[in-house]
Every structure is written in structure tokens, then in C-alpha cells.
Residue, then its C-alpha position, 0 to 999 in steps of 0.5 A: m237688486a243691491q250688489l255686493p262690493d268686490d272687497v267682500h267676495d273673498l269672505f266666500e272663499k274661506a270658512t266664513f259662517a253666517h247667521f241667516a234670519t228668517m221669520t216664524p209663522m208667529g212673527y218671531p225671528h229664527v236665526t240659525p248659523v249656516w254655510v253661505d255662498y255667492d253667485a257673483e253672475t246672478g248677485h244672489l246670496l246661497i244658503n243651502t238646507e233641507r227641504e223639510r227644515r224651518k228655515t225653508k218653511n219659513v221663507e216659503t211663507n215670508p221671503k225676507v230674510g237677513v244674513s250677517m257674516v263676520d271675517p273669521d280672520n278679522p272679527y271687526r270686519f263684517l257683511s250684513v244683507f238684507g233681501d228676499v228669498d226670490e227662489v227655492t231650488t233643488d237644481g244643483a242643490r247636491d253638488h252645491i253642498d259638496a262644494l260647501a262640505k270641501r270649503y268648510m270641512g275639507e271634505d269631497e262630499y258632505p258626510n252628513p245623512i240627508q233627511s229630506e231633500r237638499v234645496i238652495l235658498k237663493i237670496a236677492p239683496e236688497r240692501v247691504y251693509t260692510g265694515p269697518 
């Protein structure tokens, strides 16, 4: 598993949106903007979503994904990661979405209704690109 350089960890401390790419069963890319987090202890990127969403279904069929982020303070600074989702878990997913809501929205709790079940997609980076 590739490690993220220390100089990009600050991207996970502010409201940095990511574009998350998965593959549909028909072989087309599915790219959506998402909130993103990083577990420095395990080295995983974390995407919190719902069990019944297309991105979750896609990674259950094909775990290969891409994540691209642009620093909101400097559009020329970026992080791009290719890897595999090696776990889909509900453990801590509700608390995690509340923590992300605090970072991205300034809310103590995630305000949107949950349609199915929150899950965390844990991405093990294989390739990491940064710039400039």
C-alpha cells in the first residue's frame, strides 16, 4: 500500500471535495463529488456513503477506484490516488458522517435524511500523485 506524503495531510483538515471514480457494471466510469477523509493510522482514504448508492454497488463488483482532490486554497495543488476499496463497513459510519458534516458544513450532525444505511468505503492507495 502506498503512503500519502505528509505535506498533503492538511487537505483532510479542511473542506476539500474529492471526485471519486468507480466503474459501472457496463464498464463506464462513474465519477461523483464526495466528502473525503484519511485514516493516517491505517493509510486508508475514507468515503462515507449509503449502502444503496451506485458507488457502493460499483465497488462491491469492482474495487478499483480513483480519487482526485484539488486544494480549495490553491487550485494548482492536487492529490490523486488510485487504489482498491478493501473494506466496506458500517462500523463507526454514523459518527464519521457527523464528523464530516462538522468539517464540510459546520453542523454537529449530518442534517440529511439517511435513506438506507451509512457505510465507509476504505481505500488502500496503490499509486499516489501530487502536485505541483
